[in-house]
LOMAR-253896 format. One record per atom (N, C-alpha, C, O, CB): y, x, z; residue in three letters; chain; atom name. Coordinates in Angstrom, 2 decimals, decimal comma. Glycine has a CB too. Example, Ala and Ser with C-alpha at 12.3 -4.5 7.8 and 13.67 -1.06 7.14 Angstrom:
<nodes>
+---------+---------+---------+-----+---+----+
!      yy !      xx !      zz !   r ! c !  a !
+---------+---------+---------+-----+---+----+
!   -5,69 !   13,19 !    7,80 ! ALA ! A !  N !
!   -4,50 !   12,30 !    7,80 ! ALA ! A ! CA !
!   -3,30 !   13,20 !    7,80 ! ALA ! A !  C !
!   -3,32 !   14,24 !    8,46 ! ALA ! A !  O !
!   -4,47 !   11,31 !    9,05 ! ALA ! A ! CB !
!   -2,25 !   12,85 !    7,08 ! SER ! A !  N !
!   -1,06 !   13,67 !    7,14 ! SER ! A ! CA !
!    0,03 !   12,90 !    7,87 ! SER ! A !  C !
!    1,14 !   13,41 !    8,04 ! SER ! A !  O !
!   -0,60 !   14,08 !    5,72 ! SER ! A ! CB !
+---------+---------+---------+-----+---+----+
</nodes>
This chain:
<nodes>
+---------+---------+---------+-----+---+----+
!      yy !      xx !      zz !   r ! c !  a !
+---------+---------+---------+-----+---+----+
!   -0,90 !    4,03 !   -4,86 ! MET ! A !  N !
!   -1,42 !    4,39 !   -6,14 ! MET ! A ! CA !
!   -2,94 !    4,25 !   -6,16 ! MET ! A !  C !
!   -3,51 !    3,74 !   -7,12 ! MET ! A !  O !
!   -1,00 !    5,80 !   -6,51 ! MET ! A ! CB !
!   -3,59 !    4,70 !   -5,08 ! TYR ! A !  N !
!   -5,05 !    4,61 !   -5,02 ! TYR ! A ! CA !
!   -5,51 !    3,16 !   -5,03 ! TYR ! A !  C !
!   -6,52 !    2,84 !   -5,65 ! TYR ! A !  O !
!   -5,58 !    5,32 !   -3,77 ! TYR ! A ! CB !
!   -4,78 !    2,30 !   -4,36 ! ILE ! A !  N !
!   -5,17 !    0,89 !   -4,30 ! ILE ! A ! CA !
!   -5,09 !    0,26 !   -5,70 ! ILE ! A !  C !
!   -6,00 !   -0,47 !   -6,10 ! ILE ! A !  O !
!   -4,26 !    0,12 !   -3,32 ! ILE ! A ! CB !
!   -4,04 !    0,55 !   -6,42 ! ILE ! A !  N !
!   -3,90 !    0,00 !   -7,77 ! ILE ! A ! CA !
!   -5,02 !    0,53 !   -8,67 ! ILE ! A !  C !
!   -5,60 !   -0,23 !   -9,44 ! ILE ! A !  O !
!   -2,52 !    0,36 !   -8,36 ! ILE ! A ! CB !
!   -5,32 !    1,83 !   -8,57 ! ALA ! A !  N !
!   -6,40 !    2,41 !   -9,38 ! ALA ! A ! CA !
!   -7,74 !    1,75 !   -9,05 ! ALA ! A !  C !
!   -8,52 !    1,44 !   -9,95 ! ALA ! A !  O !
!   -6,49 !    3,94 !   -9,16 ! ALA ! A ! CB !
!   -8,00 !    1,52 !   -7,76 ! GLU ! A !  N !
!   -9,23 !    0,84 !   -7,36 ! GLU ! A ! CA !
!   -9,27 !   -0,58 !   -7,93 ! GLU ! A !  C !
!  -10,31 !   -1,02 !   -8,41 ! GLU ! A !  O !
!   -9,36 !    0,80 !   -5,83 ! GLU ! A ! CB !
!   -8,15 !   -1,28 !   -7,86 ! ALA ! A !  N !
!   -8,10 !   -2,65 !   -8,36 ! ALA ! A ! CA !
!   -8,33 !   -2,69 !   -9,87 ! ALA ! A !  C !
!   -9,05 !   -3,56 !  -10,35 ! ALA ! A !  O !
!   -6,75 !   -3,29 !   -8,02 ! ALA ! A ! CB !
!   -7,73 !   -1,79 !  -10,60 ! ILE ! A !  N !
!   -7,91 !   -1,74 !  -12,06 ! ILE ! A ! CA !
!   -9,37 !   -1,45 !  -12,39 ! ILE ! A !  C !
!   -9,93 !   -2,07 !  -13,30 ! ILE ! A !  O !
!   -7,00 !   -0,67 !  -12,69 ! ILE ! A ! CB !
!   -9,98 !   -0,51 !  -11,67 ! ASP ! A !  N !
!  -11,40 !   -0,22 !  -11,89 ! ASP ! A ! CA !
!  -12,26 !   -1,44 !  -11,59 ! ASP ! A !  C !
!  -13,16 !   -1,78 !  -12,36 ! ASP ! A !  O !
!  -11,85 !    0,97 !  -11,03 ! ASP ! A ! CB !
!  -11,99 !   -2,09 !  -10,46 ! PHE ! A !  N !
!  -12,76 !   -3,26 !  -10,06 ! PHE ! A ! CA !
!  -12,65 !   -4,38 !  -11,09 ! PHE ! A !  C !
!  -13,64 !   -5,01 !  -11,45 ! PHE ! A !  O !
!  -12,30 !   -3,75 !   -8,68 ! PHE ! A ! CB !
!  -11,44 !   -4,60 !  -11,57 ! CYS ! A !  N !
!  -11,18 !   -5,69 !  -12,52 ! CYS ! A ! CA !
!  -11,51 !   -5,30 !  -13,96 ! CYS ! A !  C !
!  -11,53 !   -6,15 !  -14,86 ! CYS ! A !  O !
!   -9,72 !   -6,10 !  -12,43 ! CYS ! A ! CB !
!  -11,77 !   -4,02 !  -14,16 ! ASN ! A !  N !
!  -12,08 !   -3,51 !  -15,50 ! ASN ! A ! CA !
!  -10,96 !   -3,85 !  -16,48 ! ASN ! A !  C !
!  -11,21 !   -4,09 !  -17,67 ! ASN ! A !  O !
!  -13,42 !   -4,08 !  -15,99 ! ASN ! A ! CB !
!   -9,73 !   -3,86 !  -15,97 ! SER ! A !  N !
!   -8,59 !   -4,22 !  -16,80 ! SER ! A ! CA !
!   -7,30 !   -3,84 !  -16,08 ! SER ! A !  C !
!   -7,20 !   -3,94 !  -14,85 ! SER ! A !  O !
!   -8,61 !   -5,73 !  -17,14 ! SER ! A ! CB !
!   -6,32 !   -3,41 !  -16,85 ! ASP ! A !  N !
!   -5,01 !   -3,17 !  -16,24 ! ASP ! A ! CA !
!   -4,03 !   -4,28 !  -16,60 ! ASP ! A !  C !
!   -2,85 !   -4,20 !  -16,28 ! ASP ! A !  O !
!   -4,45 !   -1,81 !  -16,69 ! ASP ! A ! CB !
!   -4,53 !   -5,33 !  -17,27 ! THR ! A !  N !
!   -3,67 !   -6,44 !  -17,64 ! THR ! A ! CA !
!   -4,07 !   -7,76 !  -16,95 ! THR ! A !  C !
!   -3,35 !   -8,75 !  -17,06 ! THR ! A !  O !
!   -3,70 !   -6,62 !  -19,13 ! THR ! A ! CB !
!   -5,20 !   -7,76 !  -16,26 ! ASN ! A !  N !
!   -5,64 !   -8,97 !  -15,56 ! ASN ! A ! CA !
!   -4,95 !   -8,99 !  -14,19 ! ASN ! A !  C !
!   -5,55 !   -8,63 !  -13,18 ! ASN ! A !  O !
!   -7,20 !   -9,01 !  -15,41 ! ASN ! A ! CB !
!   -3,70 !   -9,42 !  -14,19 ! THR ! A !  N !
!   -2,89 !   -9,35 !  -12,97 ! THR ! A ! CA !
!   -3,40 !  -10,25 !  -11,86 ! THR ! A !  C !
!   -3,23 !   -9,94 !  -10,68 ! THR ! A !  O !
!   -1,46 !   -9,70 !  -13,29 ! THR ! A ! CB !
!   -4,02 !  -11,36 !  -12,20 ! GLU ! A !  N !
!   -4,57 !  -12,24 !  -11,17 ! GLU ! A ! CA !
!   -5,72 !  -11,56 !  -10,44 ! GLU ! A !  C !
!   -5,80 !  -11,64 !   -9,22 ! GLU ! A !  O !
!   -5,04 !  -13,57 !  -11,79 ! GLU ! A ! CB !
!   -6,59 !  -10,90 !  -11,16 ! CYS ! A !  N !
!   -7,70 !  -10,18 !  -10,54 ! CYS ! A ! CA !
!   -7,19 !   -9,04 !   -9,66 ! CYS ! A !  C !
!   -7,67 !   -8,84 !   -8,55 ! CYS ! A !  O !
!   -8,66 !   -9,64 !  -11,61 ! CYS ! A ! CB !
!   -6,21 !   -8,30 !  -10,17 ! ILE ! A !  N !
!   -5,64 !   -7,18 !   -9,42 ! ILE ! A ! CA !
!   -4,98 !   -7,69 !   -8,14 ! ILE ! A !  C !
!   -5,19 !   -7,13 !   -7,07 ! ILE ! A !  O !
!   -4,61 !   -6,40 !  -10,28 ! ILE ! A ! CB !
!   -4,20 !   -8,76 !   -8,25 ! ARG ! A !  N !
!   -3,57 !   -9,36 !   -7,07 ! ARG ! A ! CA !
!   -4,61 !   -9,80 !   -6,05 ! ARG ! A !  C !
!   -4,48 !   -9,49 !   -4,87 ! ARG ! A !  O !
!   -2,71 !  -10,56 !   -7,48 ! ARG ! A ! CB !
!   -5,64 !  -10,51 !   -6,50 ! ASP ! A !  N !
!   -6,67 !  -10,99 !   -5,59 ! ASP ! A ! CA !
!   -7,41 !   -9,84 !   -4,92 ! ASP ! A !  C !
!   -7,76 !   -9,93 !   -3,74 ! ASP ! A !  O !
!   -7,66 !  -11,88 !   -6,34 ! ASP ! A ! CB !
!   -7,65 !   -8,77 !   -5,66 ! TYR ! A !  N !
!   -8,32 !   -7,59 !   -5,09 ! TYR ! A ! CA !
!   -7,47 !   -6,99 !   -3,97 ! TYR ! A !  C !
!   -7,97 !   -6,68 !   -2,89 ! TYR ! A !  O !
!   -8,58 !   -6,52 !   -6,19 ! TYR ! A ! CB !
!   -6,18 !   -6,84 !   -4,23 ! ILE ! A !  N !
!   -5,27 !   -6,24 !   -3,24 ! ILE ! A ! CA !
!   -5,16 !   -7,13 !   -2,01 ! ILE ! A !  C !
!   -5,20 !   -6,64 !   -0,88 ! ILE ! A !  O !
!   -3,88 !   -6,00 !   -3,84 ! ILE ! A ! CB !
!   -5,02 !   -8,43 !   -2,21 ! TYR ! A !  N !
!   -4,89 !   -9,35 !   -1,08 ! TYR ! A ! CA !
!   -6,17 !   -9,41 !   -0,24 ! TYR ! A !  C !
!   -6,11 !   -9,74 !    0,95 ! TYR ! A !  O !
!   -4,54 !  -10,74 !   -1,57 ! TYR ! A ! CB !
!   -7,31 !   -9,10 !   -0,85 ! ALA ! A !  N !
!   -8,59 !   -9,17 !   -0,13 ! ALA ! A ! CA !
!   -8,87 !   -7,92 !    0,71 ! ALA ! A !  C !
!   -9,83 !   -7,90 !    1,48 ! ALA ! A !  O !
!   -9,72 !   -9,37 !   -1,12 ! ALA ! A ! CB !
!   -8,05 !   -6,88 !    0,57 ! ILE ! A !  N !
!   -8,26 !   -5,66 !    1,35 ! ILE ! A ! CA !
!   -8,04 !   -5,98 !    2,83 ! ILE ! A !  C !
!   -6,99 !   -6,47 !    3,22 ! ILE ! A !  O !
!   -7,29 !   -4,52 !    0,88 ! ILE ! A ! CB !
!   -9,05 !   -5,70 !    3,63 ! LYS ! A !  N !
!   -8,95 !   -5,96 !    5,07 ! LYS ! A ! CA !
!   -8,28 !   -4,79 !    5,79 ! LYS ! A !  C !
!   -7,54 !   -4,99 !    6,76 ! LYS ! A !  O !
!  -10,34 !   -6,21 !    5,67 ! LYS ! A ! CB !
!   -8,55 !   -3,58 !    5,32 ! GLU ! A !  N !
!   -7,93 !   -2,40 !    5,93 ! GLU ! A ! CA !
!   -8,03 !   -1,25 !    4,95 ! GLU ! A !  C !
!   -9,12 !   -0,86 !    4,54 ! GLU ! A !  O !
!   -8,63 !   -2,04 !    7,29 ! GLU ! A ! CB !
!   -6,91 !   -0,71 !    4,59 ! PHE ! A !  N !
!   -6,86 !    0,48 !    3,74 ! PHE ! A ! CA !
!   -6,35 !    1,63 !    4,59 ! PHE ! A !  C !
!   -5,30 !    1,53 !    5,22 ! PHE ! A !  O !
!   -5,96 !    0,26 !    2,49 ! PHE ! A ! CB !
!   -7,10 !    2,71 !    4,61 ! LYS ! A !  N !
!   -6,68 !    3,87 !    5,39 ! LYS ! A ! CA !
!   -6,06 !    4,89 !    4,45 ! LYS ! A !  C !
!   -6,74 !    5,51 !    3,64 ! LYS ! A !  O !
!   -7,89 !    4,49 !    6,16 ! LYS ! A ! CB !
!   -4,75 !    5,04 !    4,58 ! GLY ! A !  N !
!   -4,00 !    5,96 !    3,74 ! GLY ! A ! CA !
!   -3,25 !    6,97 !    4,57 ! GLY ! A !  C !
!   -3,46 !    7,07 !    5,78 ! GLY ! A !  O !
!   -3,04 !    5,21 !    2,85 ! GLY ! A ! CB !
!   -2,37 !    7,70 !    3,93 ! ALA ! A !  N !
!   -1,59 !    8,74 !    4,60 ! ALA ! A ! CA !
!   -0,68 !    8,17 !    5,69 ! ALA ! A !  C !
!   -0,34 !    8,86 !    6,65 ! ALA ! A !  O !
!   -0,76 !    9,50 !    3,59 ! ALA ! A ! CB !
!   -0,29 !    6,91 !    5,54 ! LEU ! A !  N !
!    0,61 !    6,29 !    6,53 ! LEU ! A ! CA !
!   -0,14 !    5,57 !    7,64 ! LEU ! A !  C !
!    0,48 !    5,00 !    8,53 ! LEU ! A !  O !
!    1,53 !    5,31 !    5,84 ! LEU ! A ! CB !
!   -1,46 !    5,59 !    7,59 ! GLY ! A !  N !
!   -2,27 !    4,89 !    8,58 ! GLY ! A ! CA !
!   -3,05 !    3,76 !    7,94 ! GLY ! A !  C !
!   -3,17 !    3,69 !    6,72 ! GLY ! A !  O !
!   -1,38 !    4,35 !    9,71 ! GLY ! A ! CB !
!   -3,58 !    2,87 !    8,77 ! ALA ! A !  N !
!   -4,37 !    1,75 !    8,28 ! ALA ! A ! CA !
!   -3,46 !    0,54 !    8,09 ! ALA ! A !  C !
!   -2,65 !    0,21 !    8,95 ! ALA ! A !  O !
!   -5,53 !    1,41 !    9,26 ! ALA ! A ! CB !
!   -3,62 !   -0,13 !    6,95 ! TYR ! A !  N !
!   -2,80 !   -1,30 !    6,68 ! TYR ! A ! CA !
!   -3,51 !   -2,23 !    5,71 ! TYR ! A !  C !
!   -4,55 !   -1,90 !    5,15 ! TYR ! A !  O !
!   -1,43 !   -0,89 !    6,12 ! TYR ! A ! CB !
!   -2,92 !   -3,41 !    5,53 ! HIS ! A !  N !
!   -3,40 !   -4,38 !    4,55 ! HIS ! A ! CA !
!   -2,20 !   -5,17 !    4,03 ! HIS ! A !  C !
!   -1,06 !   -4,90 !    4,42 ! HIS ! A !  O !
!   -4,48 !   -5,33 !    5,17 ! HIS ! A ! CB !
!   -2,45 !   -6,11 !    3,16 ! PHE ! A !  N !
!   -1,38 !   -6,90 !    2,57 ! PHE ! A ! CA !
!   -1,56 !   -8,36 !    2,97 ! PHE ! A !  C !
!   -2,68 !   -8,85 !    3,03 ! PHE ! A !  O !
!   -1,36 !   -6,75 !    1,03 ! PHE ! A ! CB !
!   -0,45 !   -9,05 !    3,23 ! ASP ! A !  N !
!   -0,53 !  -10,47 !    3,59 ! ASP ! A ! CA !
!   -0,56 !  -11,33 !    2,32 ! ASP ! A !  C !
!   -0,58 !  -10,80 !    1,20 ! ASP ! A !  O !
!    0,66 !  -10,88 !    4,49 ! ASP ! A ! CB !
!   -0,55 !  -12,64 !    2,50 ! GLU ! A !  N !
!   -0,66 !  -13,56 !    1,37 ! GLU ! A ! CA !
!    0,55 !  -13,52 !    0,43 ! GLU ! A !  C !
!    0,51 !  -14,09 !   -0,66 ! GLU ! A !  O !
!   -0,84 !  -14,95 !    1,88 ! GLU ! A ! CB !
!    1,62 !  -12,84 !    0,86 ! HIS ! A !  N !
!    2,81 !  -12,70 !    0,01 ! HIS ! A ! CA !
!    2,88 !  -11,32 !   -0,64 ! HIS ! A !  C !
!    3,80 !  -11,04 !   -1,41 ! HIS ! A !  O !
!    4,07 !  -12,95 !    0,84 ! HIS ! A ! CB !
!    1,90 !  -10,46 !   -0,34 ! GLY ! A !  N !
!    1,89 !   -9,12 !   -0,89 ! GLY ! A ! CA !
!    2,64 !   -8,10 !   -0,06 ! GLY ! A !  C !
!    2,80 !   -6,95 !   -0,47 ! GLY ! A !  O !
!    2,46 !   -9,13 !   -2,25 ! GLY ! A ! CB !
!    3,12 !   -8,52 !    1,12 ! ASP ! A !  N !
!    3,83 !   -7,59 !    1,99 ! ASP ! A ! CA !
!    2,85 !   -6,74 !    2,79 ! ASP ! A !  C !
!    1,78 !   -7,20 !    3,17 ! ASP ! A !  O !
!    4,76 !   -8,36 !    2,95 ! ASP ! A ! CB !
!    3,23 !   -5,50 !    3,03 ! VAL ! A !  N !
!    2,38 !   -4,58 !    3,79 ! VAL ! A ! CA !
!    2,42 !   -4,94 !    5,27 ! VAL ! A !  C !
!    3,48 !   -5,19 !    5,83 ! VAL ! A !  O !
!    2,84 !   -3,11 !    3,58 ! VAL ! A ! CB !
!    1,24 !   -4,96 !    5,89 ! VAL ! A !  N !
!    1,12 !   -5,25 !    7,32 ! VAL ! A ! CA !
!    0,44 !   -4,05 !    7,97 ! VAL ! A !  C !
!   -0,63 !   -3,62 !    7,52 ! VAL ! A !  O !
!    0,32 !   -6,58 !    7,59 ! VAL ! A ! CB !
!    1,03 !   -3,52 !    9,02 ! GLY ! A !  N !
!    0,42 !   -2,42 !    9,75 ! GLY ! A ! CA !
!    1,15 !   -1,10 !    9,63 ! GLY ! A !  C !
!    0,82 !   -0,15 !   10,34 ! GLY ! A !  O !
!   -0,96 !   -2,24 !    9,28 ! GLY ! A ! CB !
!    2,14 !   -1,02 !    8,76 ! VAL ! A !  N !
!    2,92 !    0,20 !    8,59 ! VAL ! A ! CA !
!    4,38 !   -0,18 !    8,75 ! VAL ! A !  C !
!    4,88 !   -1,11 !    8,12 ! VAL ! A !  O !
!    2,66 !    0,87 !    7,19 ! VAL ! A ! CB !
!    5,06 !    0,55 !    9,58 ! ILE ! A !  N !
!    6,49 !    0,32 !    9,79 ! ILE ! A ! CA !
!    7,26 !    1,22 !    8,83 ! ILE ! A !  C !
!    7,17 !    2,45 !    8,92 ! ILE ! A !  O !
!    6,91 !    0,60 !   11,28 ! ILE ! A ! CB !
!    8,00 !    0,63 !    7,91 ! PRO ! A !  N !
!    8,78 !    1,46 !    6,98 ! PRO ! A ! CA !
!    9,82 !    2,29 !    7,73 ! PRO ! A !  C !
!   10,47 !    1,80 !    8,65 ! PRO ! A !  O !
!    9,47 !    0,58 !    5,91 ! PRO ! A ! CB !
!    9,95 !    3,51 !    7,33 ! SER ! A !  N !
!   10,97 !    4,37 !    7,93 ! SER ! A ! CA !
!   11,45 !    5,37 !    6,90 ! SER ! A !  C !
!   10,81 !    5,60 !    5,87 ! SER ! A !  O !
!   10,42 !    5,10 !    9,19 ! SER ! A ! CB !
!   12,56 !    5,95 !    7,20 ! ARG ! A !  N !
!   13,13 !    6,95 !    6,31 ! ARG ! A ! CA !
!   13,62 !    8,08 !    7,19 ! ARG ! A !  C !
!   14,28 !    7,85 !    8,21 ! ARG ! A !  O !
!   14,29 !    6,36 !    5,43 ! ARG ! A ! CB !
!   13,32 !    9,29 !    6,80 ! ALA ! A !  N !
!   13,73 !   10,44 !    7,59 ! ALA ! A ! CA !
!   14,24 !   11,54 !    6,66 ! ALA ! A !  C !
!   13,90 !   11,60 !    5,48 ! ALA ! A !  O !
!   12,57 !   10,95 !    8,47 ! ALA ! A ! CB !
!   15,05 !   12,39 !    7,23 ! SER ! A !  N !
!   15,54 !   13,54 !    6,48 ! SER ! A ! CA !
!   15,62 !   14,72 !    7,44 ! SER ! A !  C !
!   15,49 !   14,55 !    8,66 ! SER ! A !  O !
!   16,94 !   13,25 !    5,83 ! SER ! A ! CB !
!   15,82 !   15,88 !    6,90 ! ILE ! A !  N !
!   15,96 !   17,08 !    7,72 ! ILE ! A ! CA !
!   17,43 !   17,50 !    7,67 ! ILE ! A !  C !
!   17,99 !   17,74 !    6,60 ! ILE ! A !  O !
!   15,01 !   18,23 !    7,24 ! ILE ! A ! CB !
!   18,02 !   17,57 !    8,85 ! GLN ! A !  N !
!   19,42 !   17,99 !    8,97 ! GLN ! A ! CA !
!   19,51 !   19,03 !   10,08 ! GLN ! A !  C !
!   19,03 !   18,80 !   11,19 ! GLN ! A !  O !
!   20,36 !   16,77 !    9,26 ! GLN ! A ! CB !
!   20,10 !   20,14 !    9,78 ! ASP ! A !  N !
!   20,23 !   21,23 !   10,75 ! ASP ! A ! CA !
!   18,88 !   21,60 !   11,35 ! ASP ! A !  C !
!   18,76 !   21,83 !   12,55 ! ASP ! A !  O !
!   21,21 !   20,85 !   11,86 ! ASP ! A ! CB !
!   17,86 !   21,64 !   10,49 ! ARG ! A !  N !
!   16,48 !   22,02 !   10,87 ! ARG ! A ! CA !
!   15,81 !   21,05 !   11,84 ! ARG ! A !  C !
!   14,86 !   21,41 !   12,53 ! ARG ! A !  O !
!   16,49 !   23,38 !   11,50 ! ARG ! A ! CB !
!   16,32 !   19,81 !   11,89 ! LYS ! A !  N !
!   15,73 !   18,78 !   12,73 ! LYS ! A ! CA !
!   15,43 !   17,55 !   11,89 ! LYS ! A !  C !
!   16,15 !   17,24 !   10,94 ! LYS ! A !  O !
!   16,66 !   18,44 !   13,91 ! LYS ! A ! CB !
!   14,36 !   16,83 !   12,25 ! ILE ! A !  N !
!   14,03 !   15,60 !   11,58 ! ILE ! A ! CA !
!   14,91 !   14,49 !   12,14 ! ILE ! A !  C !
!   14,96 !   14,28 !   13,35 ! ILE ! A !  O !
!   12,53 !   15,25 !   11,74 ! ILE ! A ! CB !
!   15,60 !   13,80 !   11,25 ! VAL ! A !  N !
!   16,48 !   12,70 !   11,63 ! VAL ! A ! CA !
!   15,92 !   11,43 !   11,00 ! VAL ! A !  C !
!   15,83 !   11,32 !    9,78 ! VAL ! A !  O !
!   17,97 !   12,97 !   11,18 ! VAL ! A ! CB !
!   15,54 !   10,46 !   11,87 ! VAL ! A !  N !
!   15,01 !    9,19 !   11,38 ! VAL ! A ! CA !
!   16,18 !    8,25 !   11,17 ! VAL ! A !  C !
!   17,00 !    8,03 !   12,06 ! VAL ! A !  O !
!   13,96 !    8,59 !   12,38 ! VAL ! A ! CB !
!   16,24 !    7,70 !    9,98 ! GLU ! A !  N !
!   17,36 !    6,80 !    9,63 ! GLU ! A ! CA !
!   16,96 !    5,36 !    9,79 ! GLU ! A !  C !
!   17,76 !    4,46 !    9,54 ! GLU ! A !  O !
!   17,84 !    7,06 !    8,20 ! GLU ! A ! CB !
+---------+---------+---------+-----+---+----+
</nodes>
C-alpha cells in the first residue's frame, strides 16, 4: 500500500499507470514489514518468500 501511495504521489496521478509501473519497477530496495524486497521486470516480488500460517492448538502452523 505504501509503495502505491508513493508512486501516485511521485506521478502526481492515480491514472498514469505507465508512470506508476515505472516507479515501482525502479525501486531498488523497499524495506517493509516482510523485509527488504524489490520488483523484477515482470512486476513479481523479489526478496520475500510468500508463506501462509495459521494458529492451531496454540501453535503457529506454516502451510
